Every structure is written in structure tokens, then in C-alpha cells.
PDB file as gemmi writes it, atoms N, CA and C in Angstrom:
CRYST1    1.000    1.000    1.000  90.00  90.00  90.00 P 1                      
ATOM      1  N   MET A   1       4.587  -0.484  23.519  1.00  0.00           N  
ATOM      2  CA  MET A   1       5.191  -1.153  22.388  1.00  0.00           C  
ATOM      3  C   MET A   1       5.080  -0.274  21.160  1.00  0.00           C  
ATOM      4  N   PHE A   2       5.969  -0.507  20.206  1.00  0.00           N  
ATOM      5  CA  PHE A   2       5.985   0.264  18.975  1.00  0.00           C  
ATOM      6  C   PHE A   2       5.987  -0.692  17.804  1.00  0.00           C  
ATOM      7  N   GLN A   3       5.173  -0.389  16.818  1.00  0.00           N  
ATOM      8  CA  GLN A   3       5.084  -1.223  15.617  1.00  0.00           C  
ATOM      9  C   GLN A   3       5.235  -0.331  14.400  1.00  0.00           C  
ATOM     10  N   GLN A   4       6.131  -0.708  13.486  1.00  0.00           N  
ATOM     11  CA  GLN A   4       6.297   0.055  12.254  1.00  0.00           C  
ATOM     12  C   GLN A   4       6.634  -0.903  11.132  1.00  0.00           C  
ATOM     13  N   LEU A   5       6.019  -0.658   9.976  1.00  0.00           N  
ATOM     14  CA  LEU A   5       6.255  -1.473   8.792  1.00  0.00           C  
ATOM     15  C   LEU A   5       6.644  -0.547   7.653  1.00  0.00           C  
ATOM     16  N   THR A   6       7.681  -0.904   6.914  1.00  0.00           N  
ATOM     17  CA  THR A   6       8.093  -0.154   5.736  1.00  0.00           C  
ATOM     18  C   THR A   6       7.949  -1.066   4.526  1.00  0.00           C  
ATOM     19  N   ILE A   7       7.200  -0.598   3.514  1.00  0.00           N  
ATOM     20  CA  ILE A   7       6.940  -1.394   2.313  1.00  0.00           C  
ATOM     21  C   ILE A   7       7.322  -0.572   1.095  1.00  0.00           C  
ATOM     22  N   ILE A   8       8.027  -1.190   0.161  1.00  0.00           N  
ATOM     23  CA  ILE A   8       8.318  -0.571  -1.125  1.00  0.00           C  
ATOM     24  C   ILE A   8       7.730  -1.482  -2.187  1.00  0.00           C  
ATOM     25  N   GLY A   9       6.857  -0.928  -3.021  1.00  0.00           N  
ATOM     26  CA  GLY A   9       6.209  -1.743  -4.048  1.00  0.00           C  
ATOM     27  C   GLY A   9       5.538  -0.880  -5.102  1.00  0.00           C  
ATOM     28  N   TYR A  10       4.792  -1.531  -5.962  1.00  0.00           N  
ATOM     29  CA  TYR A  10       4.139  -0.872  -7.088  1.00  0.00           C  
ATOM     30  C   TYR A  10       2.628  -0.846  -6.894  1.00  0.00           C  
ATOM     31  N   LEU A  11       2.008   0.286  -7.251  1.00  0.00           N  
ATOM     32  CA  LEU A  11       0.554   0.408  -7.169  1.00  0.00           C  
ATOM     33  C   LEU A  11      -0.106  -0.451  -8.225  1.00  0.00           C  
ATOM     34  N   SER A  12      -1.185  -1.126  -7.848  1.00  0.00           N  
ATOM     35  CA  SER A  12      -1.893  -1.995  -8.790  1.00  0.00           C  
ATOM     36  C   SER A  12      -3.021  -1.265  -9.505  1.00  0.00           C  
ATOM     37  N   ALA A  13      -3.441  -0.121  -8.985  1.00  0.00           N  
ATOM     38  CA  ALA A  13      -4.527   0.659  -9.598  1.00  0.00           C  
ATOM     39  C   ALA A  13      -4.424   2.093  -9.098  1.00  0.00           C  
ATOM     40  N   LYS A  14      -5.162   2.969  -9.735  1.00  0.00           N  
ATOM     41  CA  LYS A  14      -5.200   4.374  -9.324  1.00  0.00           C  
ATOM     42  C   LYS A  14      -5.788   4.467  -7.908  1.00  0.00           C  
ATOM     43  N   PRO A  15      -5.205   5.280  -7.025  1.00  0.00           N  
ATOM     44  CA  PRO A  15      -5.734   5.437  -5.670  1.00  0.00           C  
ATOM     45  C   PRO A  15      -7.150   6.022  -5.691  1.00  0.00           C  
ATOM     46  N   GLU A  16      -7.951   5.635  -4.714  1.00  0.00           N  
ATOM     47  CA  GLU A  16      -9.317   6.151  -4.587  1.00  0.00           C  
ATOM     48  C   GLU A  16      -9.364   7.122  -3.416  1.00  0.00           C  
ATOM     49  N   LEU A  17      -9.775   8.367  -3.689  1.00  0.00           N  
ATOM     50  CA  LEU A  17      -9.899   9.376  -2.651  1.00  0.00           C  
ATOM     51  C   LEU A  17     -11.369   9.576  -2.326  1.00  0.00           C  
ATOM     52  N   ARG A  18     -11.679   9.614  -1.045  1.00  0.00           N  
ATOM     53  CA  ARG A  18     -13.044   9.894  -0.604  1.00  0.00           C  
ATOM     54  C   ARG A  18     -12.959  10.723   0.663  1.00  0.00           C  
ATOM     55  N   PHE A  19     -14.122  11.170   1.129  1.00  0.00           N  
ATOM     56  CA  PHE A  19     -14.186  12.007   2.318  1.00  0.00           C  
ATOM     57  C   PHE A  19     -15.201  11.421   3.290  1.00  0.00           C  
ATOM     58  N   THR A  20     -14.888  11.467   4.574  1.00  0.00           N  
ATOM     59  CA  THR A  20     -15.836  11.030   5.593  1.00  0.00           C  
ATOM     60  C   THR A  20     -16.915  12.109   5.726  1.00  0.00           C  
ATOM     61  N   PRO A  21     -18.039  11.807   6.384  1.00  0.00           N  
ATOM     62  CA  PRO A  21     -19.075  12.828   6.582  1.00  0.00           C  
ATOM     63  C   PRO A  21     -18.557  14.098   7.278  1.00  0.00           C  
ATOM     64  N   SER A  22     -17.517  13.954   8.087  1.00  0.00           N  
ATOM     65  CA  SER A  22     -16.955  15.127   8.765  1.00  0.00           C  
ATOM     66  C   SER A  22     -15.930  15.867   7.910  1.00  0.00           C  
ATOM     67  N   GLY A  23     -15.643  15.342   6.698  1.00  0.00           N  
ATOM     68  CA  GLY A  23     -14.730  16.024   5.783  1.00  0.00           C  
ATOM     69  C   GLY A  23     -13.301  15.533   5.796  1.00  0.00           C  
ATOM     70  N   THR A  24     -12.987  14.516   6.565  1.00  0.00           N  
ATOM     71  CA  THR A  24     -11.632  13.970   6.608  1.00  0.00           C  
ATOM     72  C   THR A  24     -11.335  13.201   5.321  1.00  0.00           C  
ATOM     73  N   GLN A  25     -10.168  13.454   4.740  1.00  0.00           N  
ATOM     74  CA  GLN A  25      -9.761  12.775   3.519  1.00  0.00           C  
ATOM     75  C   GLN A  25      -9.295  11.351   3.835  1.00  0.00           C  
ATOM     76  N   VAL A  26      -9.670  10.410   2.949  1.00  0.00           N  
ATOM     77  CA  VAL A  26      -9.250   9.018   3.074  1.00  0.00           C  
ATOM     78  C   VAL A  26      -8.834   8.533   1.689  1.00  0.00           C  
ATOM     79  N   CYS A  27      -7.619   8.009   1.582  1.00  0.00           N  
ATOM     80  CA  CYS A  27      -7.123   7.472   0.309  1.00  0.00           C  
ATOM     81  C   CYS A  27      -6.869   5.981   0.486  1.00  0.00           C  
ATOM     82  N   ASN A  28      -7.439   5.169  -0.404  1.00  0.00           N  
ATOM     83  CA  ASN A  28      -7.230   3.723  -0.397  1.00  0.00           C  
ATOM     84  C   ASN A  28      -6.536   3.303  -1.680  1.00  0.00           C  
ATOM     85  N   PHE A  29      -5.563   2.418  -1.553  1.00  0.00           N  
ATOM     86  CA  PHE A  29      -4.917   1.855  -2.736  1.00  0.00           C  
ATOM     87  C   PHE A  29      -4.304   0.507  -2.391  1.00  0.00           C  
ATOM     88  N   SER A  30      -4.047  -0.271  -3.426  1.00  0.00           N  
ATOM     89  CA  SER A  30      -3.391  -1.569  -3.274  1.00  0.00           C  
ATOM     90  C   SER A  30      -2.017  -1.499  -3.899  1.00  0.00           C  
ATOM     91  N   MET A  31      -1.108  -2.211  -3.298  1.00  0.00           N  
ATOM     92  CA  MET A  31       0.237  -2.278  -3.866  1.00  0.00           C  
ATOM     93  C   MET A  31       0.765  -3.701  -3.740  1.00  0.00           C  
ATOM     94  N   ALA A  32       1.742  -4.006  -4.588  1.00  0.00           N  
ATOM     95  CA  ALA A  32       2.326  -5.343  -4.617  1.00  0.00           C  
ATOM     96  C   ALA A  32       3.820  -5.266  -4.328  1.00  0.00           C  
ATOM     97  N   THR A  33       4.290  -6.230  -3.547  1.00  0.00           N  
ATOM     98  CA  THR A  33       5.724  -6.401  -3.354  1.00  0.00           C  
ATOM     99  C   THR A  33       6.092  -7.769  -3.908  1.00  0.00           C  
ATOM    100  N   ASN A  34       7.273  -7.862  -4.468  1.00  0.00           N  
ATOM    101  CA  ASN A  34       7.723  -9.108  -5.097  1.00  0.00           C  
ATOM    102  C   ASN A  34       9.043  -9.549  -4.496  1.00  0.00           C  
ATOM    103  N   ARG A  35       9.220 -10.854  -4.451  1.00  0.00           N  
ATOM    104  CA  ARG A  35      10.518 -11.401  -4.063  1.00  0.00           C  
ATOM    105  C   ARG A  35      10.761 -12.672  -4.856  1.00  0.00           C  
ATOM    106  N   SER A  36      12.025 -12.957  -5.094  1.00  0.00           N  
ATOM    107  CA  SER A  36      12.428 -14.191  -5.764  1.00  0.00           C  
ATOM    108  C   SER A  36      13.306 -14.985  -4.807  1.00  0.00           C  
ATOM    109  N   TYR A  37      13.128 -16.276  -4.807  1.00  0.00           N  
ATOM    110  CA  TYR A  37      13.945 -17.127  -3.968  1.00  0.00           C  
ATOM    111  C   TYR A  37      14.196 -18.438  -4.698  1.00  0.00           C  
ATOM    112  N   LYS A  38      15.265 -19.097  -4.305  1.00  0.00           N  
ATOM    113  CA  LYS A  38      15.634 -20.346  -4.956  1.00  0.00           C  
ATOM    114  C   LYS A  38      15.104 -21.517  -4.138  1.00  0.00           C  
ATOM    115  N   LYS A  39      14.367 -22.400  -4.814  1.00  0.00           N  
ATOM    116  CA  LYS A  39      13.841 -23.616  -4.192  1.00  0.00           C  
ATOM    117  C   LYS A  39      14.423 -24.775  -4.985  1.00  0.00           C  
ATOM    118  N   GLY A  40      15.402 -25.444  -4.378  1.00  0.00           N  
ATOM    119  CA  GLY A  40      16.125 -26.484  -5.119  1.00  0.00           C  
ATOM    120  C   GLY A  40      16.943 -25.816  -6.215  1.00  0.00           C  
ATOM    121  N   ASP A  41      16.730 -26.261  -7.464  1.00  0.00           N  
ATOM    122  CA  ASP A  41      17.433 -25.673  -8.601  1.00  0.00           C  
ATOM    123  C   ASP A  41      16.603 -24.627  -9.329  1.00  0.00           C  
ATOM    124  N   GLN A  42      15.388 -24.404  -8.888  1.00  0.00           N  
ATOM    125  CA  GLN A  42      14.463 -23.484  -9.569  1.00  0.00           C  
ATOM    126  C   GLN A  42      14.292 -22.179  -8.787  1.00  0.00           C  
ATOM    127  N   TRP A  43      14.160 -21.073  -9.519  1.00  0.00           N  
ATOM    128  CA  TRP A  43      13.823 -19.792  -8.919  1.00  0.00           C  
ATOM    129  C   TRP A  43      12.310 -19.665  -8.850  1.00  0.00           C  
ATOM    130  N   GLN A  44      11.816 -19.231  -7.704  1.00  0.00           N  
ATOM    131  CA  GLN A  44      10.385 -19.031  -7.485  1.00  0.00           C  
ATOM    132  C   GLN A  44      10.118 -17.537  -7.286  1.00  0.00           C  
ATOM    133  N   ASP A  45       9.007 -17.064  -7.811  1.00  0.00           N  
ATOM    134  CA  ASP A  45       8.579 -15.681  -7.596  1.00  0.00           C  
ATOM    135  C   ASP A  45       7.383 -15.678  -6.667  1.00  0.00           C  
ATOM    136  N   GLU A  46       7.344 -14.707  -5.783  1.00  0.00           N  
ATOM    137  CA  GLU A  46       6.250 -14.583  -4.827  1.00  0.00           C  
ATOM    138  C   GLU A  46       5.801 -13.122  -4.782  1.00  0.00           C  
ATOM    139  N   THR A  47       4.511 -12.896  -4.908  1.00  0.00           N  
ATOM    140  CA  THR A  47       3.944 -11.548  -4.832  1.00  0.00           C  
ATOM    141  C   THR A  47       3.055 -11.466  -3.599  1.00  0.00           C  
ATOM    142  N   THR A  48       3.231 -10.403  -2.834  1.00  0.00           N  
ATOM    143  CA  THR A  48       2.380 -10.128  -1.679  1.00  0.00           C  
ATOM    144  C   THR A  48       1.601  -8.852  -1.964  1.00  0.00           C  
ATOM    145  N   TRP A  49       0.287  -8.896  -1.746  1.00  0.00           N  
ATOM    146  CA  TRP A  49      -0.577  -7.743  -1.991  1.00  0.00           C  
ATOM    147  C   TRP A  49      -0.896  -7.060  -0.673  1.00  0.00           C  
ATOM    148  N   TRP A  50      -0.867  -5.733  -0.690  1.00  0.00           N  
ATOM    149  CA  TRP A  50      -1.120  -4.922   0.492  1.00  0.00           C  
ATOM    150  C   TRP A  50      -2.247  -3.935   0.194  1.00  0.00           C  
ATOM    151  N   ARG A  51      -3.178  -3.791   1.129  1.00  0.00           N  
ATOM    152  CA  ARG A  51      -4.224  -2.763   1.028  1.00  0.00           C  
ATOM    153  C   ARG A  51      -3.844  -1.645   1.983  1.00  0.00           C  
ATOM    154  N   ILE A  52      -3.697  -0.445   1.442  1.00  0.00           N  
ATOM    155  CA  ILE A  52      -3.219   0.695   2.206  1.00  0.00           C  
ATOM    156  C   ILE A  52      -4.350   1.707   2.372  1.00  0.00           C  
ATOM    157  N   THR A  53      -4.484   2.253   3.567  1.00  0.00           N  
ATOM    158  CA  THR A  53      -5.417   3.344   3.840  1.00  0.00           C  
ATOM    159  C   THR A  53      -4.625   4.488   4.446  1.00  0.00           C  
ATOM    160  N   GLU A  54      -4.788   5.662   3.863  1.00  0.00           N  
ATOM    161  CA  GLU A  54      -4.094   6.856   4.343  1.00  0.00           C  
ATOM    162  C   GLU A  54      -5.141   7.903   4.710  1.00  0.00           C  
ATOM    163  N   TRP A  55      -4.938   8.590   5.821  1.00  0.00           N  
ATOM    164  CA  TRP A  55      -5.909   9.541   6.350  1.00  0.00           C  
ATOM    165  C   TRP A  55      -5.358  10.955   6.358  1.00  0.00           C  
ATOM    166  N   GLY A  56      -6.252  11.931   6.302  1.00  0.00           N  
ATOM    167  CA  GLY A  56      -5.890  13.333   6.482  1.00  0.00           C  
ATOM    168  C   GLY A  56      -5.345  13.984   5.231  1.00  0.00           C  
ATOM    169  N   ALA A  57      -4.622  15.093   5.422  1.00  0.00           N  
ATOM    170  CA  ALA A  57      -4.128  15.893   4.302  1.00  0.00           C  
ATOM    171  C   ALA A  57      -3.204  15.095   3.385  1.00  0.00           C  
ATOM    172  N   HIS A  58      -2.422  14.185   3.950  1.00  0.00           N  
ATOM    173  CA  HIS A  58      -1.526  13.371   3.125  1.00  0.00           C  
ATOM    174  C   HIS A  58      -2.310  12.494   2.146  1.00  0.00           C  
ATOM    175  N   ALA A  59      -3.512  12.097   2.515  1.00  0.00           N  
ATOM    176  CA  ALA A  59      -4.328  11.258   1.636  1.00  0.00           C  
ATOM    177  C   ALA A  59      -4.637  11.974   0.333  1.00  0.00           C  
ATOM    178  N   GLU A  60      -4.979  13.240   0.411  1.00  0.00           N  
ATOM    179  CA  GLU A  60      -5.309  14.003  -0.792  1.00  0.00           C  
ATOM    180  C   GLU A  60      -4.075  14.209  -1.670  1.00  0.00           C  
ATOM    181  N   VAL A  61      -2.935  14.494  -1.058  1.00  0.00           N  
ATOM    182  CA  VAL A  61      -1.687  14.671  -1.813  1.00  0.00           C  
ATOM    183  C   VAL A  61      -1.304  13.364  -2.507  1.00  0.00           C  
ATOM    184  N   THR A  62      -1.434  12.259  -1.791  1.00  0.00           N  
ATOM    185  CA  THR A  62      -1.123  10.949  -2.369  1.00  0.00           C  
ATOM    186  C   THR A  62      -1.984  10.678  -3.594  1.00  0.00           C  
ATOM    187  N   ALA A  63      -3.283  10.897  -3.474  1.00  0.00           N  
ATOM    188  CA  ALA A  63      -4.205  10.631  -4.581  1.00  0.00           C  
ATOM    189  C   ALA A  63      -3.889  11.484  -5.807  1.00  0.00           C  
ATOM    190  N   GLU A  64      -3.370  12.683  -5.601  1.00  0.00           N  
ATOM    191  CA  GLU A  64      -3.055  13.582  -6.719  1.00  0.00           C  
ATOM    192  C   GLU A  64      -1.746  13.244  -7.413  1.00  0.00           C  
ATOM    193  N   HIS A  65      -0.799  12.609  -6.701  1.00  0.00           N  
ATOM    194  CA  HIS A  65       0.556  12.473  -7.239  1.00  0.00           C  
ATOM    195  C   HIS A  65       1.005  11.067  -7.613  1.00  0.00           C  
ATOM    196  N   ILE A  66       0.233  10.053  -7.290  1.00  0.00           N  
ATOM    197  CA  ILE A  66       0.644   8.703  -7.692  1.00  0.00           C  
ATOM    198  C   ILE A  66      -0.446   8.074  -8.546  1.00  0.00           C  
ATOM    199  N   ASP A  67      -0.060   7.091  -9.343  1.00  0.00           N  
ATOM    200  CA  ASP A  67      -0.991   6.443 -10.263  1.00  0.00           C  
ATOM    201  C   ASP A  67      -0.613   4.968 -10.387  1.00  0.00           C  
ATOM    202  N   LYS A  68      -1.426   4.222 -11.089  1.00  0.00           N  
ATOM    203  CA  LYS A  68      -1.169   2.801 -11.310  1.00  0.00           C  
ATOM    204  C   LYS A  68       0.257   2.623 -11.836  1.00  0.00           C  
ATOM    205  N   GLY A  69       0.974   1.680 -11.243  1.00  0.00           N  
ATOM    206  CA  GLY A  69       2.337   1.387 -11.668  1.00  0.00           C  
ATOM    207  C   GLY A  69       3.407   2.195 -10.960  1.00  0.00           C  
ATOM    208  N   SER A  70       3.021   3.202 -10.181  1.00  0.00           N  
ATOM    209  CA  SER A  70       4.001   4.016  -9.459  1.00  0.00           C  
ATOM    210  C   SER A  70       4.720   3.185  -8.403  1.00  0.00           C  
ATOM    211  N   LEU A  71       6.009   3.422  -8.283  1.00  0.00           N  
ATOM    212  CA  LEU A  71       6.786   2.812  -7.213  1.00  0.00           C  
ATOM    213  C   LEU A  71       6.640   3.700  -5.986  1.00  0.00           C  
ATOM    214  N   VAL A  72       6.180   3.127  -4.881  1.00  0.00           N  
ATOM    215  CA  VAL A  72       5.942   3.920  -3.673  1.00  0.00           C  
ATOM    216  C   VAL A  72       6.575   3.260  -2.457  1.00  0.00           C  
ATOM    217  N   LEU A  73       6.886   4.094  -1.473  1.00  0.00           N  
ATOM    218  CA  LEU A  73       7.372   3.639  -0.189  1.00  0.00           C  
ATOM    219  C   LEU A  73       6.325   4.054   0.842  1.00  0.00           C  
ATOM    220  N   VAL A  74       5.865   3.101   1.636  1.00  0.00           N  
ATOM    221  CA  VAL A  74       4.851   3.351   2.656  1.00  0.00           C  
ATOM    222  C   VAL A  74       5.438   2.973   4.011  1.00  0.00           C  
ATOM    223  N   VAL A  75       5.292   3.871   4.974  1.00  0.00           N  
ATOM    224  CA  VAL A  75       5.698   3.595   6.349  1.00  0.00           C  
ATOM    225  C   VAL A  75       4.458   3.747   7.215  1.00  0.00           C  
ATOM    226  N   GLY A  76       4.153   2.734   8.006  1.00  0.00           N  
ATOM    227  CA  GLY A  76       2.968   2.804   8.840  1.00  0.00           C  
ATOM    228  C   GLY A  76       2.878   1.628   9.783  1.00  0.00           C  
ATOM    229  N   ARG A  77       1.673   1.388  10.250  1.00  0.00           N  
ATOM    230  CA  ARG A  77       1.438   0.268  11.157  1.00  0.00           C  
ATOM    231  C   ARG A  77       0.565  -0.768  10.481  1.00  0.00           C  
ATOM    232  N   VAL A  78       0.592  -1.976  10.991  1.00  0.00           N  
ATOM    233  CA  VAL A  78      -0.185  -3.067  10.439  1.00  0.00           C  
ATOM    234  C   VAL A  78      -1.453  -3.220  11.249  1.00  0.00           C  
ATOM    235  N   LYS A  79      -2.573  -3.318  10.562  1.00  0.00           N  
ATOM    236  CA  LYS A  79      -3.842  -3.638  11.202  1.00  0.00           C  
ATOM    237  C   LYS A  79      -4.384  -4.867  10.498  1.00  0.00           C  
ATOM    238  N   PRO A  80      -4.356  -6.031  11.149  1.00  0.00           N  
ATOM    239  CA  PRO A  80      -4.830  -7.255  10.493  1.00  0.00           C  
ATOM    240  C   PRO A  80      -6.289  -7.156  10.081  1.00  0.00           C  
ATOM    241  N   ASP A  81      -6.625  -7.826   8.987  1.00  0.00           N  
ATOM    242  CA  ASP A  81      -8.021  -7.906   8.556  1.00  0.00           C  
ATOM    243  C   ASP A  81      -8.828  -8.631   9.625  1.00  0.00           C  
ATOM    244  N   ASP A  82     -10.029  -8.150   9.889  1.00  0.00           N  
ATOM    245  CA  ASP A  82     -10.915  -8.848  10.808  1.00  0.00           C  
ATOM    246  C   ASP A  82     -11.649  -9.933  10.036  1.00  0.00           C  
ATOM    247  N   SER A  83     -11.339 -11.172  10.333  1.00  0.00           N  
ATOM    248  CA  SER A  83     -11.950 -12.280   9.604  1.00  0.00           C  
ATOM    249  C   SER A  83     -12.824 -13.104  10.505  1.00  0.00           C  
TER     250      SER A  83                                                      
END                                                                             
């Protein structure tokens, strides 16, 4: 099976870059997507928050080039939170 998710949204804060003990780059950031829909005669706004983790060389490039408020496109897979 194949799973792919494409998200376009805005960063809510500056990305955080860190390194694993073995030196692998890891970038974490949150982003928001918005949609408007009509419920009866009223327009409703809905915001969905996404927590993104990026690994490897791309993580370091991401952390250097995007900032809070940046519009970004993310393509990846979904890993549900373990609750």
C-alpha cells in the first residue's frame, strides 16, 4: 500500500533543528491549514494544526530557509499520535 499526504499551510513558529546522537538532522515545526464552509446562512472557519518532523539533510535546509508565517507545502506520510 502507498500513503501520501500533501499539506499547504502557514508555519506557526520558527522551526526547531536538532541532531540525534548519531548526527542525523531533525527539524520539527507546526503548521496550520484553514478552510471556510457554509453552515446554514453562516460561514464557519476551521483551522487544523499539523506537527511536522523532517529528517536528514532536508531538515537542515528547511530550518535555514523558513520562518514563522511562511507558506509551505509538505508532502509526506501520516503517522498518528500514539495516545
